[in-house]
N, C-alpha and C positions, 0 to 999 in steps of 0.2 A: 370828820377824820377819815373814819375807818373808809370812807366812800372813796378817797383820794388815793389810798393805798392801791397795789395792784392784787392779783387774788392771791397770790404767793405770801405776801407781807399780813395780809388781814390773816391769812391760816396760822399764822406765827403769833400773831398778835391777842393776847388773852380778851382784851376788852372788846374786840371786832367778832368775836365768835360767838356760838348758840349760848343765850341767855334762860334760863328757867323761867326765873320771873317775868322775863319780856314774853316768853311764849304763854305764859299763864293772862297775861295782859290781851294778846292776840286771841287766847281763848275766848276770852269776854267780848271782844271788839268783834269777832266771827259770830257769835249767839248774839248780838245786837243784831245780827243782820236778818232775824226773824221777826223782828219788833212790828207793829204795824207804823203806818207813817207820820203820824202826829206824834204818837210818843217819841219815835224814834228821832225826829227832825230836832224836839226838846231835848233830848238827852234824858228820856224821862221813862224809858221801857224797862225798870224793874231792876233786878239783880243784875243782870249783865253791864248796865248802864251806871249802875252804883257802885261795881266794883272798878271801872275806869272813870276817873272823874274827869271833867274837865276837856270832854270832847266838843268843841264847837263848829259853826258854819256846817253843820249837817245838812246834804241834800240827798235823797233818795232818786234812784234810775230803775226803774220798772218795765218790763215786758211781760203783761200778767198770761199772755196767749202761750208763751212757752215756760210760764213759773220761774222767769229769768229777774232776779233782784238781787241790788248792789248799793252800796251808799259810799258817798265820800264823807270826808271833815277834816278837820285840824284837831290833832293832839299833840301837846307839849309843842315841840319844834318842829313836826312833821306832818303830813297829809298822811289819810288813810285812807284806802279801798277797799272794802270788805263786799264780799259776796256772800248772799244765804244760799243753803245745801237746799237738797231736795225734801218740799213738804206736802206734794200733791201730788196727784193723776197726771197731769200734765207734765210736774218736773218729772217723774217715774219714765214718763213717753220719752222725754229728752236722753236720760239717762241709758235707755233700750237703744235709741237711735244711735249713740255712740258706739256700740257694737260695730257700726260701720265704719270703716277709719276712711279719710278722706286728706288730700295732701294740706297742709299747712301754708297757708297764702304766704308769701317772702322766704318761704324754706324748701329746698329741693331735696332736703332731707327727711324730713320730720312728717308724721301722720298724726291725723287728732281723730277723736271721735265724731261723728257729723252733729250728735246734738249737742256737743257741747260748744263748737265751733259756730252751730246756727245761734244758740243762747249767748255766747259772746260777743258776736257780730251784731244781735240785736239791740244789746245794750253800751255795746263801745263808745259810740259817737256821744250819746248821753252822759257818759262817765267822763269822756274828755272835756266836755264842754263845762260840765260841773265843775272838774279840776280846777279847770283855767279859772271860773267865776269867783274860787275860793283861795286865788293866789298860789294853786300850786304847781304853776311854772317852771319854778327855780328850787321850790322847799321838796327835803328828802319825802320821797314817797314809797311807803310800806303797803302791802298787799297782802290780803288775809282770806281765810273761807274754809268751809267745812264740807265735807263730800262735793255732790255736784259742785259747790261753791270753792271748793278747792282747784278743783279742775280748771274754773275758768278766773280764778288768782292766777294760774300758774299761764294761761293764754295771755293775761293782762298784763303779767310780767313780762312776756314776750313783746308782746305789742307795745307796750308803755315804755321798754327801756331805753330806746334812743330818742322817744321827745319829752321823756320826764326823769326826775333825778331818781329813777330807781334804786333804792339802798336795801331794802327788806323784805322779805316774803317768809310767812310762817301760813302753813297748810296742814288743815286736818283731816283724818280720813279719807 
């Protein structure tokens, strides 16, 4: 219902604003992005998965060369896209490359860290394909991530806003 409201109406509607409980759920969804493929896809990755029950249809998208990792899944009545943060030398290289700003494709006014953009672009087609495979073409979509994953979630929100029903974004760090 909130997605149909104007930005001004959402800001004045308490149920459409920030939720501490929802933010904690998204902390755990972000944390699950650090799990290995088999455990993640079966939603059996330990404490992060245990704290957010009912996630299904999980698909992992990886670009190991850049240490870029994400997963999509369905949870409650929405689709989830979560990005893993930096946790290896290759990831730190991407972080450092992001000190160099480049133009954000599709925007005349925005610039973005080159390493973040390279990592997102390496994952984007797999993300879109996976979202469609699990029926997320019209369902509400929420994006989340921590650290480098937060930067990638922000790029995803920008990229997916016109082709998916993006409703929520929680980023950390």
